[in-house]
A tleap script that builds the chain and sets N, CA, C and O, in Angstrom:
source leaprc.protein.ff14SB
mol = sequence {
  NMET LYS PRO ALA THR ALA ALA LYS LYS LEU
  GLY ILE TYR LEU PRO ALA THR PRO ALA GLU
  PHE GLN GLU GLY VAL VAL THR ARG GLU GLU
  PHE ASP ASP LEU ARG THR ASN PRO PRO GLN
  TRP LEU THR ASP LEU ARG ALA ASN GLY PRO
  HIE PRO ARG PRO VAL VAL ALA GLN LYS LEU
  ASN VAL SER ILE SER GLY LEU ALA ARG GLY
  GLY ILE THR GLU ALA LEU THR THR ALA GLN
  ILE THR ALA LEU LEU GLU GLU ARG PRO GLU
  TRP LEU THR ALA GLU ARG ALA SER MET ALA
  ALA VAL ARG ASP GLU ALA GLN ARG VAL LYS
  GLU ALA ALA GLU LYS LYS ALA GLU LYS GLN
  ASN PRO VAL PRO ARG THR LYS ARG GLU ALA
  ASN ASN CARG
}
set mol.1.N position { -22.337 -10.332 -2.144 }
set mol.1.CA position { -21.821 -11.189 -1.192 }
set mol.1.C position { -21.136 -10.347 -0.137 }
set mol.1.O position { -20.831 -9.182 -0.395 }
set mol.2.N position { -20.892 -10.870 0.995 }
set mol.2.CA position { -20.152 -9.991 2.066 }
set mol.2.C position { -18.747 -10.024 1.643 }
set mol.2.O position { -18.212 -10.992 1.101 }
set mol.3.N position { -18.149 -8.837 1.942 }
set mol.3.CA position { -16.737 -8.646 1.710 }
set mol.3.C position { -15.767 -9.761 2.109 }
set mol.3.O position { -14.792 -10.095 1.435 }
set mol.4.N position { -16.130 -10.294 3.263 }
set mol.4.CA position { -15.280 -11.349 3.818 }
set mol.4.C position { -15.334 -12.530 2.998 }
set mol.4.O position { -14.300 -13.191 2.889 }
set mol.5.N position { -16.371 -12.894 2.409 }
set mol.5.CA position { -16.621 -13.993 1.416 }
set mol.5.C position { -15.866 -13.669 0.130 }
set mol.5.O position { -15.163 -14.506 -0.436 }
set mol.6.N position { -16.043 -12.392 -0.318 }
set mol.6.CA position { -15.261 -12.105 -1.658 }
set mol.6.C position { -13.876 -12.109 -1.424 }
set mol.6.O position { -13.154 -12.585 -2.300 }
set mol.7.N position { -13.339 -11.626 -0.310 }
set mol.7.CA position { -11.923 -11.731 -0.036 }
set mol.7.C position { -11.381 -13.073 0.078 }
set mol.7.O position { -10.267 -13.343 -0.371 }
set mol.8.N position { -12.112 -13.917 0.654 }
set mol.8.CA position { -11.723 -15.330 0.785 }
set mol.8.C position { -11.615 -16.075 -0.547 }
set mol.8.O position { -10.710 -16.887 -0.736 }
set mol.9.N position { -12.552 -15.793 -1.479 }
set mol.9.CA position { -12.641 -16.322 -2.675 }
set mol.9.C position { -11.579 -15.781 -3.699 }
set mol.9.O position { -11.191 -16.449 -4.657 }
set mol.10.N position { -11.119 -14.440 -3.397 }
set mol.10.CA position { -10.029 -13.864 -4.049 }
set mol.10.C position { -8.775 -14.246 -3.544 }
set mol.10.O position { -7.789 -14.135 -4.273 }
set mol.11.N position { -8.661 -14.724 -2.282 }
set mol.11.CA position { -7.395 -15.212 -1.785 }
set mol.11.C position { -6.673 -13.906 -1.245 }
set mol.11.O position { -5.465 -13.759 -1.430 }
set mol.12.N position { -7.312 -13.115 -0.683 }
set mol.12.CA position { -6.730 -11.769 -0.095 }
set mol.12.C position { -7.149 -11.619 1.343 }
set mol.12.O position { -8.206 -12.061 1.792 }
set mol.13.N position { -6.223 -10.949 2.041 }
set mol.13.CA position { -6.417 -10.511 3.294 }
set mol.13.C position { -7.295 -9.338 3.563 }
set mol.13.O position { -6.844 -8.210 3.367 }
set mol.14.N position { -8.572 -9.518 4.019 }
set mol.14.CA position { -9.614 -8.467 4.085 }
set mol.14.C position { -9.205 -7.186 4.774 }
set mol.14.O position { -9.605 -6.128 4.287 }
set mol.15.N position { -8.452 -7.170 5.854 }
set mol.15.CA position { -8.119 -5.869 6.495 }
set mol.15.C position { -7.193 -5.117 5.727 }
set mol.15.O position { -7.081 -3.923 6.006 }
set mol.16.N position { -6.401 -5.673 4.663 }
set mol.16.CA position { -5.506 -5.034 3.875 }
set mol.16.C position { -6.223 -4.330 2.552 }
set mol.16.O position { -5.630 -3.624 1.736 }
set mol.17.N position { -7.526 -4.656 2.526 }
set mol.17.CA position { -8.270 -4.071 1.279 }
set mol.17.C position { -8.712 -2.672 1.546 }
set mol.17.O position { -8.773 -2.289 2.715 }
set mol.18.N position { -9.035 -1.851 0.528 }
set mol.18.CA position { -9.516 -0.549 0.755 }
set mol.18.C position { -10.873 -0.514 1.526 }
set mol.18.O position { -11.657 -1.460 1.445 }
set mol.19.N position { -11.132 0.585 2.266 }
set mol.19.CA position { -12.313 0.667 3.128 }
set mol.19.C position { -13.573 0.541 2.224 }
set mol.19.O position { -14.516 -0.096 2.694 }
set mol.20.N position { -13.686 1.037 1.068 }
set mol.20.CA position { -14.910 0.842 0.238 }
set mol.20.C position { -15.214 -0.603 0.040 }
set mol.20.O position { -16.367 -1.032 0.068 }
set mol.21.N position { -14.086 -1.403 -0.175 }
set mol.21.CA position { -14.261 -2.895 -0.406 }
set mol.21.C position { -14.935 -3.532 0.896 }
set mol.21.O position { -15.926 -4.261 0.872 }
set mol.22.N position { -14.245 -3.145 2.013 }
set mol.22.CA position { -14.534 -3.778 3.319 }
set mol.22.C position { -16.006 -3.443 3.877 }
set mol.22.O position { -16.629 -4.215 4.604 }
set mol.23.N position { -16.502 -2.133 3.422 }
set mol.23.CA position { -17.625 -1.673 3.991 }
set mol.23.C position { -18.890 -2.052 3.083 }
set mol.23.O position { -20.005 -2.133 3.598 }
set mol.24.N position { -18.701 -2.264 1.821 }
set mol.24.CA position { -19.795 -2.587 0.869 }
set mol.24.C position { -20.193 -3.932 0.706 }
set mol.24.O position { -19.691 -4.842 1.366 }
set mol.25.N position { -21.073 -4.098 -0.144 }
set mol.25.CA position { -21.477 -5.445 -0.616 }
set mol.25.C position { -21.032 -5.682 -1.945 }
set mol.25.O position { -21.181 -4.808 -2.800 }
set mol.26.N position { -20.459 -6.865 -2.227 }
set mol.26.CA position { -19.798 -7.141 -3.600 }
set mol.26.C position { -20.851 -7.936 -4.294 }
set mol.26.O position { -21.274 -8.989 -3.816 }
set mol.27.N position { -21.312 -7.392 -5.523 }
set mol.27.CA position { -22.308 -8.052 -6.248 }
set mol.27.C position { -21.633 -9.204 -7.077 }
set mol.27.O position { -20.403 -9.246 -7.111 }
set mol.28.N position { -22.369 -10.125 -7.735 }
set mol.28.CA position { -21.678 -11.091 -8.468 }
set mol.28.C position { -20.896 -10.495 -9.829 }
set mol.28.O position { -19.882 -11.002 -10.309 }
set mol.29.N position { -21.480 -9.490 -10.266 }
set mol.29.CA position { -20.914 -8.692 -11.391 }
set mol.29.C position { -19.597 -8.135 -11.049 }
set mol.29.O position { -18.590 -8.302 -11.737 }
set mol.30.N position { -19.655 -7.419 -9.881 }
set mol.30.CA position { -18.469 -6.737 -9.314 }
set mol.30.C position { -17.401 -7.820 -9.083 }
set mol.30.O position { -16.243 -7.628 -9.453 }
set mol.31.N position { -17.790 -8.985 -8.460 }
set mol.31.CA position { -16.892 -9.976 -8.199 }
set mol.31.C position { -16.178 -10.559 -9.362 }
set mol.31.O position { -14.977 -10.827 -9.343 }
set mol.32.N position { -17.026 -10.758 -10.451 }
set mol.32.CA position { -16.519 -11.303 -11.622 }
set mol.32.C position { -15.599 -10.306 -12.316 }
set mol.32.O position { -14.647 -10.745 -12.962 }
set mol.33.N position { -15.800 -9.100 -12.235 }
set mol.33.CA position { -15.025 -8.092 -12.744 }
set mol.33.C position { -13.632 -7.963 -11.983 }
set mol.33.O position { -12.562 -7.771 -12.560 }
set mol.34.N position { -13.783 -8.084 -10.716 }
set mol.34.CA position { -12.470 -8.179 -9.809 }
set mol.34.C position { -11.566 -9.316 -10.322 }
set mol.34.O position { -10.354 -9.162 -10.471 }
set mol.35.N position { -12.224 -10.482 -10.589 }
set mol.35.CA position { -11.412 -11.637 -10.990 }
set mol.35.C position { -10.757 -11.406 -12.320 }
set mol.35.O position { -9.567 -11.671 -12.494 }
set mol.36.N position { -11.567 -10.889 -13.308 }
set mol.36.CA position { -11.194 -10.815 -14.781 }
set mol.36.C position { -10.326 -9.550 -14.958 }
set mol.36.O position { -9.313 -9.520 -15.655 }
set mol.37.N position { -10.778 -8.606 -14.321 }
set mol.37.CA position { -9.850 -7.224 -14.507 }
set mol.37.C position { -9.586 -6.637 -13.161 }
set mol.37.O position { -10.270 -5.696 -12.757 }
set mol.38.N position { -8.563 -7.185 -12.406 }
set mol.38.CA position { -8.289 -6.727 -11.234 }
set mol.38.C position { -7.717 -5.365 -11.099 }
set mol.38.O position { -6.747 -5.075 -11.800 }
set mol.39.N position { -8.238 -4.458 -10.234 }
set mol.39.CA position { -7.807 -3.100 -9.996 }
set mol.39.C position { -6.281 -3.236 -9.405 }
set mol.39.O position { -5.853 -4.273 -8.898 }
set mol.40.N position { -5.552 -2.059 -9.548 }
set mol.40.CA position { -4.165 -2.060 -9.037 }
set mol.40.C position { -4.015 -2.486 -7.546 }
set mol.40.O position { -3.059 -3.168 -7.176 }
set mol.41.N position { -4.886 -2.105 -6.799 }
set mol.41.CA position { -4.831 -2.493 -5.310 }
set mol.41.C position { -4.934 -3.961 -5.066 }
set mol.41.O position { -4.378 -4.507 -4.114 }
set mol.42.N position { -5.739 -4.653 -6.050 }
set mol.42.CA position { -5.837 -6.161 -5.858 }
set mol.42.C position { -4.583 -6.783 -6.310 }
set mol.42.O position { -4.019 -7.676 -5.678 }
set mol.43.N position { -4.132 -6.256 -7.498 }
set mol.43.CA position { -2.866 -6.923 -8.036 }
set mol.43.C position { -1.671 -6.805 -7.063 }
set mol.43.O position { -0.892 -7.735 -6.855 }
set mol.44.N position { -1.586 -5.532 -6.457 }
set mol.44.CA position { -0.546 -5.311 -5.424 }
set mol.44.C position { -0.711 -6.138 -4.187 }
set mol.44.O position { 0.274 -6.608 -3.617 }
set mol.45.N position { -1.817 -6.310 -3.798 }
set mol.45.CA position { -2.214 -7.180 -2.639 }
set mol.45.C position { -1.785 -8.651 -2.810 }
set mol.45.O position { -1.178 -9.296 -1.955 }
set mol.46.N position { -2.182 -9.111 -4.043 }
set mol.46.CA position { -1.867 -10.525 -4.481 }
set mol.46.C position { -0.329 -10.740 -4.547 }
set mol.46.O position { 0.217 -11.774 -4.163 }
set mol.47.N position { 0.334 -9.639 -5.081 }
set mol.47.CA position { 1.739 -9.766 -5.270 }
set mol.47.C position { 2.574 -9.586 -3.980 }
set mol.47.O position { 3.506 -10.367 -3.785 }
set mol.48.N position { 2.311 -8.639 -3.115 }
set mol.48.CA position { 3.081 -8.285 -2.108 }
set mol.48.C position { 2.441 -8.655 -0.585 }
set mol.48.O position { 3.125 -8.656 0.438 }
set mol.49.N position { 1.275 -8.910 -0.624 }
set mol.49.CA position { 0.520 -9.194 0.632 }
set mol.49.C position { 0.200 -8.051 1.420 }
set mol.49.O position { 0.459 -6.957 0.918 }
set mol.50.N position { -0.306 -8.085 2.545 }
set mol.50.CA position { -0.113 -9.401 3.455 }
set mol.50.C position { -1.243 -10.421 2.834 }
set mol.50.O position { -2.298 -10.068 2.307 }
set mol.51.N position { -0.817 -11.650 3.002 }
set mol.51.CA position { -1.578 -12.756 2.548 }
set mol.51.C position { -2.304 -13.392 3.740 }
set mol.51.O position { -1.802 -13.399 4.864 }
set mol.52.N position { -3.528 -13.939 3.453 }
set mol.52.CA position { -4.125 -14.711 4.669 }
set mol.52.C position { -3.489 -15.912 4.906 }
set mol.52.O position { -2.637 -16.308 4.111 }
set mol.53.N position { -3.804 -16.597 5.967 }
set mol.53.CA position { -3.054 -17.732 6.382 }
set mol.53.C position { -3.230 -18.955 5.336 }
set mol.53.O position { -2.283 -19.715 5.134 }
set mol.54.N position { -4.370 -19.109 4.732 }
set mol.54.CA position { -4.323 -20.270 3.794 }
set mol.54.C position { -3.342 -20.122 2.563 }
set mol.54.O position { -2.785 -21.066 2.002 }
set mol.55.N position { -3.223 -18.807 2.237 }
set mol.55.CA position { -2.260 -18.583 1.211 }
set mol.55.C position { -0.750 -18.618 1.661 }
set mol.55.O position { 0.174 -19.017 0.953 }
set mol.56.N position { -0.645 -18.159 2.892 }
set mol.56.CA position { 0.799 -18.403 3.495 }
set mol.56.C position { 1.200 -19.821 3.600 }
set mol.56.O position { 2.319 -20.228 3.287 }
set mol.57.N position { 0.228 -20.563 4.057 }
set mol.57.CA position { 0.510 -22.060 4.196 }
set mol.57.C position { 0.737 -22.744 2.906 }
set mol.57.O position { 1.589 -23.628 2.818 }
set mol.58.N position { -0.032 -22.350 1.838 }
set mol.58.CA position { 0.136 -22.861 0.499 }
set mol.58.C position { 1.629 -22.419 0.004 }
set mol.58.O position { 2.386 -23.247 -0.503 }
set mol.59.N position { 1.949 -21.227 0.165 }
set mol.59.CA position { 3.350 -20.695 -0.285 }
set mol.59.C position { 4.493 -21.404 0.436 }
set mol.59.O position { 5.518 -21.714 -0.171 }
set mol.60.N position { 4.306 -21.672 1.790 }
set mol.60.CA position { 5.351 -22.401 2.518 }
set mol.60.C position { 5.237 -23.865 2.403 }
set mol.60.O position { 6.140 -24.527 2.915 }
set mol.61.N position { 4.288 -24.461 1.823 }
set mol.61.CA position { 4.023 -25.757 1.629 }
set mol.61.C position { 3.886 -26.492 2.976 }
set mol.61.O position { 4.567 -27.477 3.261 }
set mol.62.N position { 2.952 -25.940 3.792 }
set mol.62.CA position { 2.669 -26.430 5.113 }
set mol.62.C position { 1.083 -26.355 5.357 }
set mol.62.O position { 0.311 -25.737 4.624 }
set mol.63.N position { 0.746 -27.024 6.412 }
set mol.63.CA position { -0.727 -26.893 6.638 }
set mol.63.C position { -1.059 -25.640 7.472 }
set mol.63.O position { -0.168 -25.059 8.091 }
set mol.64.N position { -2.317 -25.229 7.488 }
set mol.64.CA position { -2.626 -24.150 8.427 }
set mol.64.C position { -2.358 -24.432 9.906 }
set mol.64.O position { -2.005 -23.537 10.675 }
set mol.65.N position { -2.532 -25.681 10.276 }
set mol.65.CA position { -2.238 -26.074 11.622 }
set mol.65.C position { -0.676 -25.930 11.859 }
set mol.65.O position { -0.213 -25.507 12.919 }
set mol.66.N position { 0.096 -26.322 10.768 }
set mol.66.CA position { 1.490 -26.306 10.877 }
set mol.66.C position { 2.018 -24.855 11.173 }
set mol.66.O position { 3.024 -24.665 11.856 }
set mol.67.N position { 1.252 -23.814 10.599 }
set mol.67.CA position { 1.495 -22.504 10.728 }
set mol.67.C position { 1.437 -22.165 12.154 }
set mol.67.O position { 2.361 -21.547 12.683 }
set mol.68.N position { 0.350 -22.557 12.830 }
set mol.68.CA position { 0.002 -22.222 14.162 }
set mol.68.C position { 1.103 -22.799 15.036 }
set mol.68.O position { 1.667 -22.100 15.878 }
set mol.69.N position { 1.442 -24.218 14.812 }
set mol.69.CA position { 2.441 -24.857 15.574 }
set mol.69.C position { 3.898 -24.091 15.416 }
set mol.69.O position { 4.775 -24.156 16.278 }
set mol.70.N position { 4.010 -23.406 14.265 }
set mol.70.CA position { 5.236 -22.643 14.138 }
set mol.70.C position { 5.193 -21.254 14.671 }
set mol.70.O position { 6.154 -20.504 14.496 }
set mol.71.N position { 4.079 -20.855 15.343 }
set mol.71.CA position { 3.871 -19.577 15.885 }
set mol.71.C position { 3.371 -18.554 14.917 }
set mol.71.O position { 3.281 -17.386 15.294 }
set mol.72.N position { 3.019 -18.913 13.630 }
set mol.72.CA position { 2.620 -17.970 12.788 }
set mol.72.C position { 1.000 -17.890 12.794 }
set mol.72.O position { 0.286 -18.767 12.309 }
set mol.73.N position { 0.539 -16.737 13.402 }
set mol.73.CA position { -0.915 -16.609 13.578 }
set mol.73.C position { -1.536 -15.485 12.728 }
set mol.73.O position { -2.743 -15.483 12.488 }
set mol.74.N position { -0.787 -14.624 12.320 }
set mol.74.CA position { -1.032 -13.450 11.506 }
set mol.74.C position { -0.748 -13.485 10.100 }
set mol.74.O position { 0.115 -14.286 9.741 }
set mol.75.N position { -1.285 -12.802 9.274 }
set mol.75.CA position { -0.939 -12.515 7.864 }
set mol.75.C position { 0.477 -12.147 7.680 }
set mol.75.O position { 1.027 -11.348 8.438 }
set mol.76.N position { 1.091 -12.720 6.672 }
set mol.76.CA position { 2.427 -12.426 6.218 }
set mol.76.C position { 2.657 -11.716 4.903 }
set mol.76.O position { 1.813 -11.916 4.029 }
set mol.77.N position { 3.526 -11.032 4.672 }
set mol.77.CA position { 3.785 -10.331 3.382 }
set mol.77.C position { 4.569 -11.380 2.520 }
set mol.77.O position { 4.989 -12.419 3.028 }
set mol.78.N position { 4.727 -11.110 1.369 }
set mol.78.CA position { 5.663 -11.929 0.462 }
set mol.78.C position { 7.074 -11.849 0.890 }
set mol.78.O position { 7.812 -12.818 0.714 }
set mol.79.N position { 7.527 -10.701 1.470 }
set mol.79.CA position { 8.778 -10.570 1.832 }
set mol.79.C position { 9.129 -11.447 2.996 }
set mol.79.O position { 10.175 -12.094 3.041 }
set mol.80.N position { 8.183 -11.445 3.970 }
set mol.80.CA position { 8.324 -12.234 5.268 }
set mol.80.C position { 8.362 -13.794 4.782 }
set mol.80.O position { 9.184 -14.596 5.224 }
set mol.81.N position { 7.429 -14.098 3.877 }
set mol.81.CA position { 7.292 -15.594 3.372 }
set mol.81.C position { 8.726 -15.918 2.763 }
set mol.81.O position { 9.315 -16.957 3.062 }
set mol.82.N position { 9.190 -15.086 2.000 }
set mol.82.CA position { 10.551 -15.410 1.336 }
set mol.82.C position { 11.611 -15.524 2.396 }
set mol.82.O position { 12.431 -16.438 2.306 }
set mol.83.N position { 11.659 -14.727 3.324 }
set mol.83.CA position { 12.722 -14.677 4.363 }
set mol.83.C position { 12.601 -16.097 5.104 }
set mol.83.O position { 13.587 -16.802 5.317 }
set mol.84.N position { 11.311 -16.440 5.469 }
set mol.84.CA position { 11.235 -17.831 6.102 }
set mol.84.C position { 11.711 -18.872 5.249 }
set mol.84.O position { 12.367 -19.794 5.735 }
set mol.85.N position { 11.417 -18.818 3.869 }
set mol.85.CA position { 11.921 -19.838 3.093 }
set mol.85.C position { 13.401 -19.958 3.011 }
set mol.85.O position { 13.971 -21.045 2.919 }
set mol.86.N position { 13.996 -18.826 3.046 }
set mol.86.CA position { 15.524 -18.696 3.052 }
set mol.86.C position { 16.057 -19.133 4.422 }
set mol.86.O position { 17.065 -19.840 4.442 }
set mol.87.N position { 15.460 -18.767 5.579 }
set mol.87.CA position { 15.978 -19.088 6.833 }
set mol.87.C position { 15.806 -20.466 7.085 }
set mol.87.O position { 16.687 -21.012 7.750 }
set mol.88.N position { 14.739 -21.214 6.643 }
set mol.88.CA position { 14.277 -22.507 6.896 }
set mol.88.C position { 14.444 -22.849 8.445 }
set mol.88.O position { 15.284 -23.640 8.873 }
set mol.89.N position { 13.598 -22.199 9.167 }
set mol.89.CA position { 13.647 -22.457 10.683 }
set mol.89.C position { 13.276 -24.008 10.830 }
set mol.89.O position { 12.671 -24.592 9.930 }
set mol.90.N position { 13.651 -24.612 11.953 }
set mol.90.CA position { 13.393 -25.898 12.224 }
set mol.90.C position { 12.039 -26.484 12.220 }
set mol.90.O position { 11.812 -27.641 11.866 }
set mol.91.N position { 11.018 -25.523 12.685 }
set mol.91.CA position { 9.598 -25.824 12.606 }
set mol.91.C position { 9.113 -25.957 11.167 }
set mol.91.O position { 8.277 -26.819 10.897 }
set mol.92.N position { 9.606 -25.133 10.219 }
set mol.92.CA position { 9.247 -25.147 8.908 }
set mol.92.C position { 9.696 -26.496 8.271 }
set mol.92.O position { 8.918 -27.205 7.633 }
set mol.93.N position { 10.871 -26.770 8.466 }
set mol.93.CA position { 11.413 -28.048 7.802 }
set mol.93.C position { 10.661 -29.145 8.386 }
set mol.93.O position { 10.322 -30.039 7.610 }
set mol.94.N position { 10.309 -29.251 9.713 }
set mol.94.CA position { 9.477 -30.360 10.212 }
set mol.94.C position { 8.112 -30.340 9.634 }
set mol.94.O position { 7.599 -31.422 9.350 }
set mol.95.N position { 7.520 -29.333 9.443 }
set mol.95.CA position { 6.172 -29.082 8.971 }
set mol.95.C position { 6.117 -29.464 7.570 }
set mol.95.O position { 5.158 -30.135 7.186 }
set mol.96.N position { 7.078 -29.100 6.723 }
set mol.96.CA position { 6.979 -29.480 5.240 }
set mol.96.C position { 7.231 -30.952 5.117 }
set mol.96.O position { 6.700 -31.578 4.199 }
set mol.97.N position { 8.083 -31.596 6.070 }
set mol.97.CA position { 8.317 -33.125 5.977 }
set mol.97.C position { 6.976 -33.722 6.310 }
set mol.97.O position { 6.573 -34.706 5.690 }
set mol.98.N position { 6.255 -33.146 7.295 }
set mol.98.CA position { 4.952 -33.729 7.660 }
set mol.98.C position { 4.093 -33.695 6.706 }
set mol.98.O position { 3.407 -34.679 6.430 }
set mol.99.N position { 4.003 -32.462 6.015 }
set mol.99.CA position { 3.030 -32.280 4.888 }
set mol.99.C position { 3.433 -33.262 3.695 }
set mol.99.O position { 2.530 -33.748 3.013 }
set mol.100.N position { 4.605 -33.526 3.461 }
set mol.100.CA position { 4.935 -34.477 2.424 }
set mol.100.C position { 4.562 -35.914 2.696 }
set mol.100.O position { 4.232 -36.702 1.809 }
set mol.101.N position { 4.638 -36.213 4.031 }
set mol.101.CA position { 4.297 -37.602 4.482 }
set mol.101.C position { 2.710 -37.763 4.322 }
set mol.101.O position { 2.209 -38.821 3.940 }
set mol.102.N position { 2.031 -36.729 4.617 }
set mol.102.CA position { 0.636 -36.730 4.565 }
set mol.102.C position { 0.131 -36.796 3.052 }
set mol.102.O position { -0.893 -37.416 2.764 }
set mol.103.N position { 0.794 -36.217 2.233 }
set mol.103.CA position { 0.454 -36.354 0.776 }
set mol.103.C position { 0.904 -37.666 0.241 }
set mol.103.O position { 0.228 -38.208 -0.633 }
set mol.104.N position { 2.007 -38.233 0.699 }
set mol.104.CA position { 2.278 -39.574 0.242 }
set mol.104.C position { 1.307 -40.640 0.647 }
set mol.104.O position { 0.962 -41.529 -0.132 }
set mol.105.N position { 0.840 -40.532 1.970 }
set mol.105.CA position { -0.120 -41.389 2.558 }
set mol.105.C position { -1.529 -41.336 1.766 }
set mol.105.O position { -2.171 -42.352 1.498 }
set mol.106.N position { -1.900 -40.118 1.451 }
set mol.106.CA position { -3.127 -39.856 0.643 }
set mol.106.C position { -2.981 -40.569 -0.633 }
set mol.106.O position { -3.884 -41.314 -1.014 }
set mol.107.N position { -1.876 -40.393 -1.344 }
set mol.107.CA position { -1.746 -40.986 -2.575 }
set mol.107.C position { -1.637 -42.523 -2.436 }
set mol.107.O position { -2.080 -43.174 -3.383 }
set mol.108.N position { -1.157 -43.134 -1.481 }
set mol.108.CA position { -0.942 -44.565 -1.283 }
set mol.108.C position { -2.340 -45.061 -1.059 }
set mol.108.O position { -2.695 -46.103 -1.610 }
set mol.109.N position { -3.201 -44.348 -0.246 }
set mol.109.CA position { -4.597 -44.649 0.077 }
set mol.109.C position { -5.487 -44.691 -1.275 }
set mol.109.O position { -6.220 -45.636 -1.565 }
set mol.110.N position { -5.324 -43.586 -2.018 }
set mol.110.CA position { -5.963 -43.431 -3.300 }
set mol.110.C position { -5.695 -44.687 -4.332 }
set mol.110.O position { -6.592 -45.248 -4.962 }
set mol.111.N position { -4.296 -45.024 -4.389 }
set mol.111.CA position { -3.927 -46.078 -5.278 }
set mol.111.C position { -4.543 -47.340 -4.796 }
set mol.111.O position { -5.002 -48.161 -5.591 }
set mol.112.N position { -4.564 -47.521 -3.427 }
set mol.112.CA position { -5.023 -48.777 -2.849 }
set mol.112.C position { -6.504 -49.010 -3.266 }
set mol.112.O position { -6.951 -50.076 -3.691 }
set mol.113.N position { -7.265 -47.743 -3.065 }
set mol.113.CA position { -8.710 -47.791 -3.259 }
set mol.113.C position { -8.991 -48.087 -4.752 }
set mol.113.O position { -9.958 -48.787 -5.052 }
set mol.114.N position { -8.208 -47.595 -5.654 }
set mol.114.CA position { -8.244 -47.842 -7.139 }
set mol.114.C position { -8.024 -49.154 -7.489 }
set mol.114.O position { -8.738 -49.721 -8.316 }
set mol.115.N position { -6.997 -49.747 -6.871 }
set mol.115.CA position { -6.799 -51.229 -7.099 }
set mol.115.C position { -7.928 -51.993 -6.591 }
set mol.115.O position { -8.371 -52.889 -7.310 }
set mol.116.N position { -8.455 -51.770 -5.460 }
set mol.116.CA position { -9.534 -52.554 -4.972 }
set mol.116.C position { -10.757 -52.493 -5.844 }
set mol.116.O position { -11.385 -53.506 -6.154 }
set mol.117.N position { -11.097 -51.214 -6.254 }
set mol.117.CA position { -12.114 -51.060 -7.117 }
set mol.117.C position { -12.043 -51.776 -8.516 }
set mol.117.O position { -13.024 -52.217 -9.116 }
set mol.118.N position { -10.780 -51.825 -8.935 }
set mol.118.CA position { -10.399 -52.542 -10.020 }
set mol.118.C position { -10.636 -54.029 -9.967 }
set mol.118.O position { -11.082 -54.667 -10.921 }
set mol.119.N position { -10.331 -54.516 -8.863 }
set mol.119.CA position { -10.504 -56.009 -8.586 }
set mol.119.C position { -11.936 -56.364 -8.498 }
set mol.119.O position { -12.328 -57.470 -8.869 }
set mol.120.N position { -12.727 -55.469 -8.022 }
set mol.120.CA position { -14.102 -55.702 -7.763 }
set mol.120.C position { -14.833 -55.547 -9.175 }
set mol.120.O position { -15.699 -56.377 -9.454 }
set mol.121.N position { -14.555 -54.616 -10.002 }
set mol.121.CA position { -15.159 -54.427 -11.287 }
set mol.121.C position { -14.013 -54.323 -12.250 }
set mol.121.O position { -13.583 -53.204 -12.530 }
set mol.122.N position { -13.490 -55.389 -12.773 }
set mol.122.CA position { -12.394 -55.280 -13.736 }
set mol.122.C position { -12.995 -54.859 -15.008 }
set mol.122.O position { -14.091 -55.289 -15.368 }
set mol.123.N position { -12.312 -54.040 -15.684 }
set mol.123.CA position { -12.531 -53.456 -17.035 }
set mol.123.C position { -12.240 -54.597 -18.170 }
set mol.123.O position { -11.156 -55.176 -18.244 }
set mol.124.N position { -13.310 -54.843 -19.022 }
set mol.124.CA position { -12.951 -55.712 -20.121 }
set mol.124.C position { -11.889 -55.221 -20.918 }
set mol.124.O position { -11.765 -54.031 -21.207 }
set mol.125.N position { -11.041 -56.217 -21.314 }
set mol.125.CA position { -9.893 -55.898 -22.368 }
set mol.125.C position { -10.204 -55.870 -23.669 }
set mol.125.O position { -9.559 -55.165 -24.445 }
set mol.126.N position { -11.255 -56.654 -24.078 }
set mol.126.CA position { -11.595 -56.817 -25.510 }
set mol.126.C position { -13.138 -56.730 -25.592 }
set mol.126.O position { -13.842 -56.741 -24.582 }
set mol.127.N position { -13.592 -56.649 -26.769 }
set mol.127.CA position { -15.060 -56.561 -26.961 }
set mol.127.C position { -15.607 -57.924 -26.607 }
set mol.127.O position { -16.685 -58.022 -26.021 }
set mol.128.N position { -14.827 -59.064 -26.977 }
set mol.128.CA position { -15.384 -60.367 -26.687 }
set mol.128.C position { -15.682 -60.572 -25.065 }
set mol.128.O position { -16.696 -61.130 -24.647 }
set mol.129.N position { -14.677 -60.053 -24.257 }
set mol.129.CA position { -14.889 -60.153 -22.852 }
set mol.129.C position { -16.129 -59.286 -22.489 }
set mol.129.O position { -16.951 -59.724 -21.684 }
set mol.130.N position { -16.265 -58.179 -23.012 }
set mol.130.CA position { -17.472 -57.386 -22.712 }
set mol.130.C position { -18.752 -58.059 -23.034 }
set mol.130.O position { -19.666 -58.019 -22.210 }
set mol.131.N position { -18.894 -58.680 -24.179 }
set mol.131.CA position { -20.033 -59.432 -24.576 }
set mol.131.C position { -20.191 -60.720 -23.806 }
set mol.131.O position { -21.269 -61.309 -23.877 }
set mol.132.N position { -19.222 -61.196 -23.090 }
set mol.132.CA position { -19.436 -62.553 -22.346 }
set mol.132.C position { -19.894 -62.241 -20.922 }
set mol.132.O position { -20.077 -63.124 -20.083 }
set mol.133.N position { -20.079 -60.858 -20.682 }
set mol.133.CA position { -20.479 -60.600 -19.162 }
set mol.133.C position { -21.851 -60.570 -19.066 }
set mol.133.O position { -22.389 -60.382 -17.976 }
savepdb mol mol.pdb
quit
């Protein structure tokens, strides 16, 4: 696979990887080995960053769009993410609240759909009810 694909699947920022990783092709065996037995550079990159935007968004508990609205367009290190969490800028607080509202709404919609499906196809409570169907 391409290095960009492997980096995305590994959750790492491609420009921060070693040149031999960026320039080569990653076989399935090499990829599996990177996941099960990561080299030191991969362990360090995962721990300290820089992290790609999807990872930054996850660590900050906001959407990728929320990062862009907050002016974050580049990869951040773990230290930078920690500093943002400690500072709690206004945009971060607003985006986290927005993300929480989206999750709550998604949960509400899911529960409503489950209720509707249950009404349409009620599960029999006893064997007798099942046999009478």
